Structures are given as C-alpha cells and as structure tokens.
gemmi code that builds the backbone of each chain (N, CA, C; Angstrom):
import gemmi

chains = {
    "A": [
        ("MET", (0.854, -1.209, 0.000), (0.000, 0.000, 0.000), (0.873, 1.236, 0.000)),
        ("SER", (0.464, 2.208, -0.825), (1.323, 3.376, -0.948), (0.942, 4.446, 0.063)),
        ("LEU", (1.824, 5.394, 0.170), (1.646, 6.532, 1.048), (0.459, 7.382, 0.572)),
        ("PRO", (-0.306, 8.001, 1.481), (-1.317, 8.964, 1.029), (-0.623, 10.066, 0.221)),
        ("PRO", (-1.354, 10.715, -0.686), (-0.732, 11.733, -1.528), (-0.013, 12.828, -0.717)),
        ("LEU", (1.159, 13.211, -1.214), (1.936, 14.301, -0.605), (2.413, 15.219, -1.726)),
        ("PRO", (1.483, 16.011, -2.307), (1.874, 16.907, -3.397), (2.691, 18.096, -2.863)),
        ("GLU", (3.336, 18.778, -3.792), (4.182, 19.909, -3.410), (3.398, 20.962, -2.623)),
        ("SER", (2.115, 21.129, -2.968), (1.304, 22.148, -2.279), (1.114, 21.829, -0.791)),
        ("ALA", (1.353, 20.576, -0.405), (1.168, 20.174, 0.995), (2.481, 20.189, 1.771)),
        ("ILE", (3.517, 20.791, 1.185), (4.837, 20.816, 1.834), (5.254, 22.263, 2.069)),
        ("GLU", (5.698, 22.550, 3.264), (6.202, 23.885, 3.561), (7.518, 23.739, 4.330)),
        ("ILE", (8.520, 24.459, 3.882), (9.876, 24.272, 4.395), (10.310, 25.467, 5.247)),
        ("GLY", (10.834, 25.191, 6.422), (11.510, 26.216, 7.220), (10.637, 27.386, 7.614)),
        ("VAL", (9.398, 27.112, 8.029), (8.498, 28.202, 8.400), (8.584, 28.497, 9.901)),
        ("GLY", (8.219, 29.705, 10.266), (8.216, 30.099, 11.673), (6.852, 29.799, 12.287)),
        ("ALA", (6.876, 29.234, 13.508), (5.636, 29.014, 14.256), (5.923, 29.397, 15.696)),
        ("LYS", (5.056, 30.243, 16.278), (5.382, 30.747, 17.610), (5.115, 29.709, 18.696)),
        ("ASP", (4.239, 28.767, 18.438), (3.973, 27.722, 19.435), (3.406, 26.492, 18.727)),
        ("TRP", (3.059, 25.465, 19.510), (2.599, 24.222, 18.874), (1.282, 24.396, 18.128)),
        ("ARG", (0.422, 25.278, 18.643), (-0.853, 25.500, 17.949), (-0.619, 26.061, 16.558)),
        ("ALA", (0.300, 27.025, 16.478), (0.617, 27.620, 15.171), (1.214, 26.569, 14.246)),
        ("ALA", (2.061, 25.693, 14.801), (2.693, 24.654, 13.974), (1.641, 23.686, 13.427)),
        ("VAL", (0.701, 23.283, 14.271), (-0.355, 22.356, 13.828), (-1.288, 23.061, 12.837)),
        ("ALA", (-1.558, 24.347, 13.079), (-2.408, 25.109, 12.154), (-1.780, 25.146, 10.761)),
        ("LEU", (-0.446, 25.330, 10.702), (0.250, 25.345, 9.405), (0.111, 23.999, 8.707)),
        ("SER", (0.176, 22.929, 9.496), (0.057, 21.601, 8.896), (-1.360, 21.368, 8.367)),
        ("GLY", (-2.360, 21.926, 9.057), (-3.741, 21.855, 8.576), (-3.954, 22.700, 7.334)),
        ("GLU", (-3.323, 23.887, 7.302), (-3.432, 24.744, 6.112), (-2.841, 24.043, 4.895)),
        ("ALA", (-1.744, 23.293, 5.121), (-1.101, 22.571, 4.012), (-2.035, 21.488, 3.482)),
        ("LEU", (-2.756, 20.806, 4.382), (-3.723, 19.780, 3.942), (-4.889, 20.426, 3.191)),
        ("ALA", (-5.272, 21.629, 3.606), (-6.356, 22.337, 2.922), (-5.900, 22.785, 1.526)),
        ("ARG", (-4.650, 23.257, 1.425), (-4.106, 23.690, 0.123), (-4.097, 22.552, -0.884)),
        ("SER", (-3.776, 21.348, -0.406), (-3.662, 20.218, -1.342), (-5.029, 19.592, -1.638)),
        ("GLY", (-6.079, 20.053, -0.928), (-7.414, 19.524, -1.183), (-7.767, 18.289, -0.369)),
        ("ALA", (-6.919, 17.931, 0.615), (-7.199, 16.742, 1.423), (-8.214, 17.027, 2.530)),
        ("ALA", (-8.277, 18.285, 2.978), (-9.161, 18.611, 4.100), (-9.717, 20.022, 3.951)),
        ("HIS", (-10.806, 20.278, 4.668), (-11.323, 21.639, 4.768), (-10.493, 22.396, 5.811)),
        ("PRO", (-10.542, 23.732, 5.752), (-9.745, 24.512, 6.711), (-10.060, 24.168, 8.170)),
        ("GLY", (-11.294, 23.750, 8.454), (-11.680, 23.428, 9.830), (-10.968, 22.217, 10.414)),
        ("TYR", (-10.334, 21.416, 9.559), (-9.630, 20.222, 10.045), (-8.485, 20.606, 10.984)),
        ("ALA", (-7.847, 21.744, 10.705), (-6.738, 22.199, 11.560), (-7.208, 22.355, 13.003)),
        ("HIS", (-8.408, 22.921, 13.151), (-8.949, 23.116, 14.493), (-9.191, 21.773, 15.185)),
        ("GLU", (-9.654, 20.792, 14.416), (-9.881, 19.455, 15.003), (-8.562, 18.818, 15.442)),
        ("MET", (-7.507, 19.024, 14.655), (-6.198, 18.481, 15.022), (-5.694, 19.130, 16.307)),
        ("ILE", (-5.903, 20.439, 16.418), (-5.475, 21.150, 17.636), (-6.274, 20.647, 18.832)),
        ("ARG", (-7.573, 20.415, 18.625), (-8.407, 19.962, 19.739), (-8.009, 18.563, 20.233)),
        ("MET", (-7.554, 17.697, 19.338), (-7.079, 16.373, 19.769), (-5.973, 16.515, 20.814)),
        ("ILE", (-5.089, 17.480, 20.572), (-3.944, 17.666, 21.482), (-4.406, 18.355, 22.766)),
        ("GLU", (-5.340, 19.303, 22.615), (-5.887, 19.943, 23.828), (-6.577, 18.907, 24.713)),
        ("ASP", (-7.294, 17.966, 24.079), (-8.044, 16.959, 24.846), (-7.145, 15.883, 25.446)),
        ("HIS", (-6.133, 15.461, 24.699), (-5.381, 14.262, 25.099), (-3.920, 14.511, 25.413)),
        ("GLY", (-3.431, 15.721, 25.199), (-2.029, 15.992, 25.498), (-1.127, 15.792, 24.296)),
        ("PRO", (0.188, 15.963, 24.555), (1.148, 16.014, 23.443), (1.580, 14.645, 22.931)),
        ("TYR", (0.717, 13.625, 23.036), (1.100, 12.273, 22.612), (1.380, 12.187, 21.116)),
        ("VAL", (0.909, 13.181, 20.341), (1.142, 13.166, 18.895), (2.622, 13.348, 18.537)),
        ("VAL", (3.428, 13.740, 19.532), (4.879, 13.801, 19.290), (5.396, 12.366, 19.452)),
        ("ILE", (5.308, 11.607, 18.366), (5.453, 10.152, 18.458), (6.895, 9.683, 18.336)),
        ("ALA", (7.796, 10.590, 18.003), (9.219, 10.239, 17.927), (10.000, 11.539, 18.162)),
        ("PRO", (11.284, 11.433, 18.511), (12.043, 12.663, 18.773), (11.999, 13.628, 17.590)),
        ("GLY", (11.430, 14.827, 17.821), (11.413, 15.859, 16.789), (10.261, 15.781, 15.811)),
        ("LEU", (9.383, 14.760, 15.954), (8.301, 14.575, 14.970), (6.929, 14.549, 15.625)),
        ("ALA", (6.034, 15.423, 15.129), (4.630, 15.374, 15.567), (3.782, 14.819, 14.426)),
        ("LEU", (2.889, 13.887, 14.754), (1.921, 13.366, 13.779), (0.586, 14.040, 14.095)),
        ("ALA", (0.324, 15.156, 13.388), (-0.906, 15.905, 13.639), (-2.045, 15.271, 12.856)),
        ("HIS", (-3.143, 14.961, 13.556), (-4.272, 14.342, 12.866), (-5.503, 14.442, 13.758)),
        ("ALA", (-6.660, 14.240, 13.138), (-7.899, 14.102, 13.904), (-8.614, 12.880, 13.346)),
        ("ARG", (-9.844, 12.711, 13.747), (-10.592, 11.547, 13.256), (-11.108, 11.785, 11.838)),
        ("PRO", (-11.431, 10.698, 11.139), (-12.151, 10.874, 9.872), (-13.467, 11.608, 10.166)),
        ("GLY", (-13.955, 12.377, 9.209), (-15.205, 13.105, 9.453), (-15.443, 14.093, 8.344)),
        ("PRO", (-16.449, 14.958, 8.524), (-16.842, 15.883, 7.451), (-15.743, 16.857, 7.033)),
        ("GLN", (-14.763, 17.078, 7.909), (-13.690, 18.018, 7.550), (-12.643, 17.396, 6.631)),
        ("VAL", (-12.690, 16.076, 6.484), (-11.719, 15.394, 5.615), (-12.330, 15.209, 4.225)),
        ("ILE", (-11.569, 15.589, 3.203), (-12.046, 15.445, 1.823), (-11.459, 14.182, 1.182)),
        ("ALA", (-10.177, 13.956, 1.406), (-9.495, 12.800, 0.792), (-8.310, 12.420, 1.664)),
        ("ASN", (-7.825, 11.192, 1.509), (-6.604, 10.815, 2.217), (-5.461, 11.728, 1.775)),
        ("GLY", (-4.678, 12.170, 2.724), (-3.556, 13.021, 2.348), (-2.582, 13.228, 3.483)),
        ("LEU", (-1.363, 13.593, 3.098), (-0.310, 13.933, 4.054), (0.115, 15.363, 3.809)),
        ("SER", (0.630, 16.013, 4.861), (1.335, 17.276, 4.665), (2.596, 17.230, 5.504)),
        ("ILE", (3.599, 17.976, 5.081), (4.822, 18.078, 5.881), (5.195, 19.535, 6.009)),
        ("VAL", (5.361, 19.973, 7.276), (5.812, 21.328, 7.581), (7.090, 21.199, 8.384)),
        ("THR", (8.162, 21.803, 7.896), (9.384, 21.826, 8.705), (9.527, 23.222, 9.302)),
        ("LEU", (9.969, 23.262, 10.549), (9.971, 24.510, 11.304), (11.364, 25.144, 11.334)),
        ("LYS", (11.374, 26.479, 11.176), (12.635, 27.225, 11.217), (13.253, 27.079, 12.606)),
        ("GLU", (12.433, 27.296, 13.624), (12.871, 27.102, 15.006), (12.032, 25.971, 15.598)),
        ("PRO", (12.681, 25.004, 16.280), (11.907, 23.919, 16.890), (10.896, 24.454, 17.905)),
        ("VAL", (9.780, 23.760, 18.043), (8.683, 24.185, 18.912), (8.413, 23.101, 19.954)),
        ("ARG", (8.157, 23.520, 21.185), (7.851, 22.544, 22.245), (6.346, 22.265, 22.280)),
        ("PHE", (6.002, 20.987, 22.340), (4.601, 20.565, 22.470), (4.276, 20.187, 23.917)),
        ("GLY", (5.321, 20.096, 24.762), (5.100, 19.673, 26.143), (5.291, 18.174, 26.337)),
        ("HIS", (5.935, 17.509, 25.380), (6.187, 16.071, 25.512), (7.419, 15.838, 26.386)),
        ("ALA", (7.330, 14.836, 27.266), (8.391, 14.612, 28.241), (9.713, 14.182, 27.591)),
        ("HIS", (9.662, 13.514, 26.461), (10.892, 12.952, 25.883), (11.189, 13.408, 24.458)),
        ("ASN", (10.144, 13.633, 23.663), (10.378, 13.792, 22.225), (10.427, 15.245, 21.750)),
        ("ASP", (10.243, 16.209, 22.661), (10.372, 17.622, 22.301), (11.837, 17.947, 22.022)),
        ("PRO", (12.162, 19.052, 21.337), (11.232, 19.898, 20.597), (10.961, 19.327, 19.208)),
        ("VAL", (9.868, 19.804, 18.609), (9.429, 19.301, 17.307), (10.018, 20.149, 16.182)),
        ("ARG", (10.582, 19.468, 15.195), (11.128, 20.162, 14.026), (10.319, 19.864, 12.768)),
        ("VAL", (9.613, 18.724, 12.777), (8.845, 18.310, 11.593), (7.423, 17.968, 12.029)),
        ("VAL", (6.427, 18.584, 11.375), (5.028, 18.237, 11.647), (4.471, 17.507, 10.424)),
        ("LEU", (4.075, 16.269, 10.672), (3.491, 15.435, 9.623), (1.980, 15.487, 9.828)),
        ("GLY", (1.261, 16.077, 8.880), (-0.200, 16.156, 8.971), (-0.814, 14.974, 8.250)),
        ("LEU", (-1.874, 14.418, 8.836), (-2.499, 13.237, 8.237), (-4.014, 13.421, 8.217)),
        ("ALA", (-4.595, 13.257, 7.031), (-6.059, 13.244, 6.906), (-6.456, 11.892, 6.333)),
        ("ILE", (-7.440, 11.265, 6.964), (-7.854, 9.911, 6.577), (-9.380, 9.898, 6.457)),
        ("THR", (-9.886, 9.358, 5.347), (-11.336, 9.397, 5.133), (-12.076, 8.336, 5.938)),
        ("GLU", (-11.495, 7.146, 6.073), (-12.191, 6.134, 6.883), (-11.206, 5.380, 7.762)),
        ("ALA", (-11.632, 5.154, 9.016), (-10.746, 4.553, 10.006), (-10.252, 3.185, 9.546)),
        ("GLY", (-11.125, 2.419, 8.865), (-10.762, 1.073, 8.458), (-9.570, 1.022, 7.515)),
        ("ALA", (-9.374, 2.091, 6.766), (-8.324, 2.075, 5.756), (-7.026, 2.698, 6.255)),
        ("HIS", (-7.027, 3.167, 7.496), (-5.879, 3.975, 7.889), (-4.607, 3.167, 8.108)),
        ("LEU", (-4.757, 1.876, 8.416), (-3.565, 1.103, 8.772), (-2.603, 0.943, 7.603)),
        ("ALA", (-3.153, 0.786, 6.405), (-2.281, 0.669, 5.240), (-1.494, 1.955, 5.039)),
        ("ALA", (-2.159, 3.093, 5.239), (-1.486, 4.377, 5.091), (-0.403, 4.535, 6.156)),
        ("VAL", (-0.759, 4.158, 7.383), (0.180, 4.307, 8.490), (1.368, 3.350, 8.329)),
        ("ALA", (1.120, 2.172, 7.762), (2.215, 1.224, 7.532), (3.228, 1.815, 6.553)),
        ("ALA", (2.717, 2.513, 5.534), (3.614, 3.139, 4.566), (4.423, 4.258, 5.229)),
        ("VAL", (3.780, 4.995, 6.138), (4.487, 6.047, 6.887), (5.561, 5.402, 7.768)),
        ("ALA", (5.208, 4.284, 8.413), (6.167, 3.607, 9.303), (7.379, 3.105, 8.526)),
        ("ASN", (7.159, 2.654, 7.294), (8.290, 2.190, 6.484), (9.360, 3.266, 6.365)),
        ("ILE", (8.924, 4.520, 6.263), (9.877, 5.615, 6.111), (10.554, 5.930, 7.437)),
        ("PHE", (9.750, 6.009, 8.509), (10.293, 6.509, 9.774), (10.907, 5.415, 10.647)),
        ("ASN", (10.801, 4.150, 10.245), (11.581, 3.124, 10.940), (13.080, 3.398, 10.746)),
        ("ASP", (13.410, 4.129, 9.673), (14.785, 4.614, 9.504), (14.927, 5.865, 10.366)),
        ("SER", (15.699, 5.762, 11.453), (15.719, 6.856, 12.436), (16.354, 8.132, 11.881)),
        ("SER", (17.001, 8.069, 10.714), (17.599, 9.288, 10.156), (16.594, 10.106, 9.345)),
        ("ALA", (15.394, 9.562, 9.115), (14.429, 10.239, 8.234), (14.009, 11.611, 8.779)),
        ("ILE", (13.833, 11.713, 10.103), (13.381, 12.984, 10.683), (14.464, 14.062, 10.504)),
        ("ASP", (15.738, 13.693, 10.771), (16.842, 14.636, 10.556), (16.928, 15.069, 9.095)),
        ("GLN", (16.743, 14.092, 8.217), (16.811, 14.410, 6.776), (15.710, 15.382, 6.383)),
        ("LEU", (14.485, 15.154, 6.899), (13.367, 16.055, 6.577), (13.615, 17.444, 7.142)),
        ("ALA", (14.091, 17.498, 8.396), (14.330, 18.795, 9.039), (15.375, 19.593, 8.263)),
        ("ALA", (16.309, 18.894, 7.618), (17.391, 19.563, 6.896), (17.046, 19.848, 5.438)),
        ("ALA", (15.921, 19.327, 4.948), (15.573, 19.493, 3.530), (15.348, 20.962, 3.208)),
        ("THR", (15.751, 21.373, 2.011), (15.615, 22.784, 1.632), (14.587, 23.020, 0.521)),
        ("THR", (14.092, 21.956, -0.090), (13.072, 22.108, -1.138), (11.977, 21.049, -0.963)),
        ("PRO", (10.765, 21.360, -1.429), (9.695, 20.352, -1.389), (10.080, 19.077, -2.133)),
        ("ALA", (10.812, 19.207, -3.238), (11.207, 18.014, -4.012), (12.082, 17.099, -3.155)),
        ("GLU", (12.938, 17.708, -2.332), (13.804, 16.913, -1.459), (12.966, 16.168, -0.414)),
        ("VAL", (11.948, 16.854, 0.122), (11.044, 16.205, 1.080), (10.348, 15.016, 0.418)),
        ("GLN", (9.882, 15.231, -0.802), (9.196, 14.151, -1.523), (10.146, 12.978, -1.763)),
        ("ARG", (11.411, 13.273, -2.063), (12.380, 12.199, -2.310), (12.595, 11.389, -1.015)),
        ("ILE", (12.745, 12.080, 0.125), (12.954, 11.389, 1.404), (11.744, 10.518, 1.734)),
        ("MET", (10.550, 11.030, 1.382), (9.316, 10.294, 1.678), (9.031, 9.222, 0.618)),
        ("GLY", (9.882, 9.140, -0.383), (9.698, 8.115, -1.409), (8.586, 8.443, -2.394)),
        ("VAL", (8.263, 9.752, -2.510), (7.193, 10.183, -3.424), (7.825, 10.632, -4.735)),
        ("THR", (7.275, 10.184, -5.854), (7.752, 10.660, -7.156), (7.023, 11.959, -7.479)),
        ("PRO", (7.744, 13.071, -7.670), (7.064, 14.336, -7.978), (6.261, 14.215, -9.255)),
        ("GLU", (5.115, 14.933, -9.264), (4.222, 14.809, -10.428), (4.814, 15.511, -11.635)),
    ],
    "B": [
        ("MET", (-2.436, -14.608, 22.187), (-2.205, -13.396, 22.971), (-2.802, -12.185, 22.238)),
        ("LYS", (-3.384, -11.291, 23.003), (-3.963, -10.085, 22.401), (-3.261, -8.846, 22.957)),
        ("ILE", (-2.894, -7.986, 22.057), (-2.261, -6.717, 22.421), (-3.130, -5.590, 21.863)),
        ("VAL", (-3.410, -4.584, 22.680), (-4.195, -3.440, 22.219), (-3.310, -2.195, 22.243)),
        ("THR", (-3.338, -1.425, 21.166), (-2.619, -0.151, 21.146), (-3.645, 0.977, 21.272)),
        ("ILE", (-3.337, 1.945, 22.117), (-4.317, 2.978, 22.464), (-3.791, 4.376, 22.133)),
        ("CYS", (-4.644, 5.181, 21.480), (-4.339, 6.608, 21.325), (-5.645, 7.392, 21.410)),
        ("GLY", (-5.600, 8.665, 21.050), (-6.766, 9.523, 21.244), (-7.848, 9.320, 20.203)),
        ("ALA", (-7.435, 9.087, 18.950), (-8.407, 9.022, 17.859), (-8.671, 7.605, 17.396)),
        ("GLY", (-7.808, 6.661, 17.777), (-7.946, 5.292, 17.278), (-7.365, 5.143, 15.880)),
        ("ILE", (-6.883, 6.235, 15.312), (-6.116, 6.179, 14.060), (-4.818, 6.931, 14.320)),
        ("GLY", (-3.903, 6.878, 13.386), (-2.671, 7.642, 13.580), (-1.733, 6.941, 14.527)),
        ("SER", (-1.575, 7.499, 15.750), (-0.520, 6.934, 16.595), (-0.788, 5.496, 17.032)),
        ("SER", (-2.057, 5.145, 17.322), (-2.309, 3.741, 17.682), (-2.051, 2.829, 16.481)),
        ("GLY", (-2.256, 3.342, 15.283), (-1.948, 2.582, 14.074), (-0.451, 2.379, 13.912)),
        ("VAL", (0.312, 3.460, 14.148), (1.773, 3.360, 14.093), (2.257, 2.334, 15.120)),
        ("LEU", (1.688, 2.385, 16.323), (2.063, 1.426, 17.371), (1.725, -0.001, 16.954)),
        ("LYS", (0.565, -0.187, 16.350), (0.166, -1.533, 15.909), (1.146, -2.082, 14.864)),
        ("ILE", (1.406, -1.273, 13.842), (2.298, -1.713, 12.764), (3.679, -2.069, 13.328)),
        ("ASN", (4.201, -1.174, 14.180), (5.558, -1.404, 14.670), (5.599, -2.496, 15.738)),
        ("ALA", (4.521, -2.674, 16.495), (4.466, -3.790, 17.445), (4.475, -5.107, 16.679)),
        ("GLU", (3.748, -5.157, 15.565), (3.740, -6.382, 14.755), (5.135, -6.675, 14.206)),
        ("ARG", (5.843, -5.608, 13.822), (7.218, -5.797, 13.327), (8.127, -6.288, 14.447)),
        ("ALA", (7.945, -5.731, 15.655), (8.776, -6.149, 16.795), (8.465, -7.600, 17.179)),
        ("LEU", (7.176, -7.971, 17.159), (6.788, -9.350, 17.497), (7.392, -10.344, 16.509)),
        ("LYS", (7.407, -9.953, 15.245), (7.979, -10.815, 14.220), (9.476, -11.016, 14.494)),
        ("ALA", (10.149, -9.913, 14.854), (11.582, -10.008, 15.153), (11.815, -10.912, 16.362)),
        ("LEU", (10.863, -10.917, 17.307), (10.994, -11.757, 18.514), (10.463, -13.169, 18.270)),
        ("ASP", (9.894, -13.388, 17.069), (9.296, -14.677, 16.735), (8.134, -15.015, 17.691)),
        ("LEU", (7.287, -14.000, 17.961), (6.125, -14.197, 18.837), (4.840, -13.977, 18.044)),
        ("GLU", (3.795, -14.684, 18.430), (2.498, -14.559, 17.773), (1.558, -13.759, 18.668)),
        ("ALA", (0.871, -12.785, 18.100), (-0.147, -12.063, 18.861), (-1.069, -11.336, 17.902)),
        ("THR", (-2.299, -11.108, 18.343), (-3.214, -10.258, 17.601), (-3.056, -8.848, 18.151)),
        ("VAL", (-2.829, -7.878, 17.269), (-2.654, -6.498, 17.731), (-3.805, -5.652, 17.189)),
        ("VAL", (-4.525, -4.995, 18.096), (-5.701, -4.207, 17.724), (-5.465, -2.743, 18.111)),
        ("ALA", (-5.711, -1.822, 17.177), (-5.603, -0.389, 17.461), (-6.973, 0.147, 17.869)),
        ("ALA", (-7.003, 0.958, 18.921), (-8.290, 1.474, 19.392), (-8.099, 2.857, 20.016)),
        ("ASP", (-9.206, 3.584, 20.174), (-9.079, 4.873, 20.855), (-9.424, 4.703, 22.332)),
        ("VAL", (-8.920, 5.649, 23.110), (-8.935, 5.490, 24.568), (-10.354, 5.353, 25.130)),
        ("SER", (-11.349, 5.917, 24.427), (-12.723, 5.846, 24.955), (-13.281, 4.416, 24.908)),
        ("THR", (-12.670, 3.547, 24.084), (-13.182, 2.179, 23.963), (-12.304, 1.155, 24.684)),
        ("VAL", (-11.314, 1.647, 25.451), (-10.307, 0.735, 26.017), (-10.913, -0.365, 26.895)),
        ("ARG", (-11.955, -0.019, 27.655), (-12.513, -1.030, 28.580), (-13.052, -2.258, 27.836)),
        ("THR", (-13.763, -2.035, 26.764), (-14.293, -3.158, 25.983), (-13.200, -3.844, 25.161)),
        ("VAL", (-12.456, -3.022, 24.402), (-11.484, -3.610, 23.474), (-10.388, -4.363, 24.221)),
        ("ALA", (-9.977, -3.844, 25.375), (-8.836, -4.429, 26.082), (-9.258, -5.376, 27.205)),
        ("ALA", (-10.560, -5.701, 27.277), (-11.045, -6.554, 28.369), (-10.320, -7.897, 28.413)),
        ("ASP", (-9.996, -8.432, 27.230), (-9.326, -9.740, 27.181), (-7.887, -9.616, 26.673)),
        ("ALA", (-7.293, -8.440, 26.814), (-5.924, -8.239, 26.319), (-4.896, -8.541, 27.402)),
        ("GLN", (-3.742, -9.047, 26.987), (-2.651, -9.263, 27.936), (-1.789, -8.009, 28.083)),
        ("ILE", (-1.696, -7.257, 26.977), (-0.807, -6.092, 26.979), (-1.508, -4.909, 26.323)),
        ("ILE", (-1.332, -3.726, 26.919), (-1.779, -2.484, 26.291), (-0.532, -1.656, 26.005)),
        ("LEU", (-0.357, -1.262, 24.763), (0.743, -0.381, 24.384), (0.166, 1.011, 24.177)),
        ("THR", (0.831, 2.029, 24.750), (0.278, 3.371, 24.623), (1.353, 4.421, 24.877)),
        ("SER", (0.935, 5.701, 24.826), (1.810, 6.808, 25.190), (1.495, 7.205, 26.625)),
        ("GLN", (2.448, 7.866, 27.273), (2.307, 8.265, 28.682), (0.979, 8.974, 28.957)),
        ("GLU", (0.529, 9.810, 28.002), (-0.657, 10.650, 28.199), (-1.927, 9.845, 28.489)),
        ("PHE", (-1.962, 8.557, 28.106), (-3.209, 7.794, 28.244), (-3.230, 6.840, 29.429)),
        ("VAL", (-2.111, 6.770, 30.159), (-2.019, 5.791, 31.250), (-3.115, 6.028, 32.291)),
        ("GLU", (-3.320, 7.280, 32.644), (-4.320, 7.603, 33.663), (-5.735, 7.257, 33.181)),
        ("ALA", (-6.022, 7.616, 31.937), (-7.361, 7.362, 31.385), (-7.638, 5.864, 31.230)),
        ("ILE", (-6.603, 5.081, 30.961), (-6.781, 3.633, 30.835), (-7.164, 3.042, 32.193)),
        ("GLY", (-6.569, 3.590, 33.229), (-6.969, 3.222, 34.597), (-6.631, 1.786, 34.949)),
        ("LYS", (-7.510, 1.229, 35.805), (-7.264, -0.112, 36.324), (-7.568, -1.161, 35.261)),
        ("THR", (-6.635, -2.069, 35.053), (-6.825, -3.097, 34.032), (-5.992, -4.316, 34.392)),
        ("ASN", (-6.410, -5.484, 33.908), (-5.633, -6.699, 34.140), (-4.447, -6.818, 33.187)),
        ("ALA", (-4.471, -6.019, 32.139), (-3.378, -6.086, 31.164), (-2.156, -5.335, 31.688)),
        ("ASP", (-0.989, -5.726, 31.183), (0.225, -4.945, 31.449), (0.170, -3.701, 30.574)),
        ("VAL", (0.283, -2.520, 31.180), (0.298, -1.288, 30.391), (1.756, -0.890, 30.146)),
        ("ILE", (2.132, -0.852, 28.877), (3.517, -0.529, 28.510), (3.525, 0.812, 27.785)),
        ("VAL", (4.343, 1.744, 28.285), (4.451, 3.071, 27.678), (5.610, 3.078, 26.683)),
        ("ILE", (5.314, 3.473, 25.461), (6.334, 3.564, 24.420), (6.638, 5.045, 24.168)),
        ("VAL", (7.923, 5.392, 24.118), (8.339, 6.791, 23.942), (8.493, 7.134, 22.461)),
        ("ASN", (9.261, 6.313, 21.727), (9.466, 6.540, 20.304), (8.720, 5.448, 19.537)),
        ("LEU", (7.574, 5.819, 18.949), (6.682, 4.824, 18.345), (7.261, 4.170, 17.097)),
        ("PHE", (8.306, 4.793, 16.531), (8.914, 4.209, 15.332), (10.102, 3.323, 15.663)),
        ("ASP", (10.473, 3.270, 16.933), (11.672, 2.536, 17.333), (11.289, 1.081, 17.654)),
        ("THR", (11.444, 0.205, 16.673), (11.024, -1.189, 16.886), (11.909, -1.883, 17.916)),
        ("SER", (13.142, -1.395, 18.131), (13.974, -2.043, 19.157), (13.475, -1.684, 20.562)),
        ("GLU", (12.987, -0.446, 20.753), (12.365, -0.103, 22.051), (11.133, -0.990, 22.270)),
        ("LEU", (10.312, -1.141, 21.243), (9.112, -1.979, 21.350), (9.478, -3.428, 21.646)),
        ("ALA", (10.469, -3.952, 20.920), (10.864, -5.344, 21.112), (11.387, -5.552, 22.533)),
        ("GLN", (12.206, -4.627, 22.999), (12.780, -4.742, 24.352), (11.681, -4.744, 25.412)),
        ("LYS", (10.734, -3.809, 25.292), (9.680, -3.699, 26.309), (8.702, -4.867, 26.244)),
        ("LEU", (8.424, -5.350, 25.042), (7.552, -6.523, 24.904), (8.228, -7.756, 25.485)),
        ("GLU", (9.525, -7.870, 25.235), (10.261, -9.023, 25.729), (10.304, -9.013, 27.263)),
        ("ASP", (10.520, -7.810, 27.835), (10.548, -7.686, 29.301), (9.194, -8.096, 29.892)),
        ("ALA", (8.098, -7.662, 29.230), (6.755, -7.946, 29.760), (6.397, -9.419, 29.633)),
        ("LEU", (6.866, -10.046, 28.572), (6.470, -11.432, 28.307), (7.454, -12.445, 28.874)),
        ("GLY", (8.662, -11.959, 29.192), (9.747, -12.882, 29.589), (9.616, -13.420, 31.005)),
    ],
}
model = gemmi.Model(1)
for chain_id, residues in chains.items():
    chain = gemmi.Chain(chain_id)
    for i, (resn, *xyz) in enumerate(residues, 1):
        res = gemmi.Residue()
        res.name, res.seqid = resn, gemmi.SeqId(i, " ")
        for name, pos in zip(("N", "CA", "C"), xyz):
            atom = gemmi.Atom()
            atom.name, atom.element = name, gemmi.Element(name[0])
            atom.pos, atom.b_iso = gemmi.Position(*pos), 0.0
            res.add_atom(atom)
        chain.add_residue(res)
    model.add_chain(chain)
structure = gemmi.Structure()
structure.add_model(model)
structure.setup_entities()
C-alpha cells in the first residue's frame, strides 16, 4: 500500500511558528491547500492535542498531527511542515518538534495501510533529521519516497 | 495473545504502534493479535488483552486493568518496542 498523496502544495519548508498551535495550524493549512481537508480540520487536530495531550509527538522531533475521519476530511492526504525554530509541544521525551506530519484519513478502516507506509519511512531513524534539513519540497518528496508529479 | 494499542483518535498513533508492534513481534518470533483502538473504547477492546501499548498521556485514562500497560516513547523505534515486549512477556 502506498503513502497517502503528498503533493508539493502540501509541503512547507523552514516556516516560523510561535507555538505548537501555530505549527499544527500550518500543517492543517497545508492539507487544505492540497485539497485533502477543509480549513476546519486544523482546528480538530489542535483539539485532539488539547483533549489528550502532546502524545502526537510520536518520535524525537516529529509530531503526527491528525484528527478523526469526518466531514472536515475530503481525501486521504499527508502534509509536511518543517519549522525554522523547533517548537515545544510539552512532551516529556520527544520535544522539541522540528517536523510536523499532517495526516487526513477518510475512513478509520483504511488507515492502517497508510500508516504502515508512513512507518516504512520513519523506521529509519535518520528520516526525521533528513526532513528537518531538507531545503526544497522536491527533497522532502524524495525522502518520503514520493515521485514528484 | 492479544495486544491493544491505544491513542486519542484510534487512528494515527495507535496505528503506528500496531504496525511497529507487529514488526517487533515478528523479530521476537512471537504470535499475537494487535488491535488499534481509541482510549474511549479501552474497557471493551482491552477486556481480554494481555498487553496495552500506549503513550504516557493515556495511562491515567486507561486506569485499572488486568493487562500490562507498557508506555512507548518513540513509536517508530522497533527495538524499544521489542525490548519492552520481551521484558513484559519474559
């Protein structure tokens, strides 16, 4: 199973975010730009963290921003936002975050195949450093194993 | 053996935990069913589970359970998962 779409419009490199909310909002805006989600999805992603804490920081330097499938999701999709300055989410071990991976999924039943493809990339522990250091969207796509359109 | 992975939405991080737990179990040559679920359903889904894998944030909400609750820090690190699973099962 392949990775959810990660078009260039869903990638933003070296942006400034004043806090974790701003970082997650940028990742939601990227999903909206690529057509994977409505703008309101960003708010749902932020609310997941407000409700449950910073568990979305699933590896050192990486946040997996996502919410549940629902009306705010248009299509399966990924976004990647790399931050100019790392941002703290309040995670005990994996802060600060340098890369925010946004995920929109249309149905819960299908998410495991998408997540397995994501895991294939990040089981290589150097992937997060490589993404944080990338200077172009094409480079991000290459690290993620995506062929540019 | 049944293992349940828990996160807030039941997709995303619990899915990552499921995939990587299955990879760690394979490396350990162990058989188990791994189910991803969200924290609101933990009582039903994990009623017959031996192990719950989760992030620190959900330990309190999971509460009292007969399963071993194992906290994973780096969800992509299959060696951390393998080590903690081996400790729990050994």
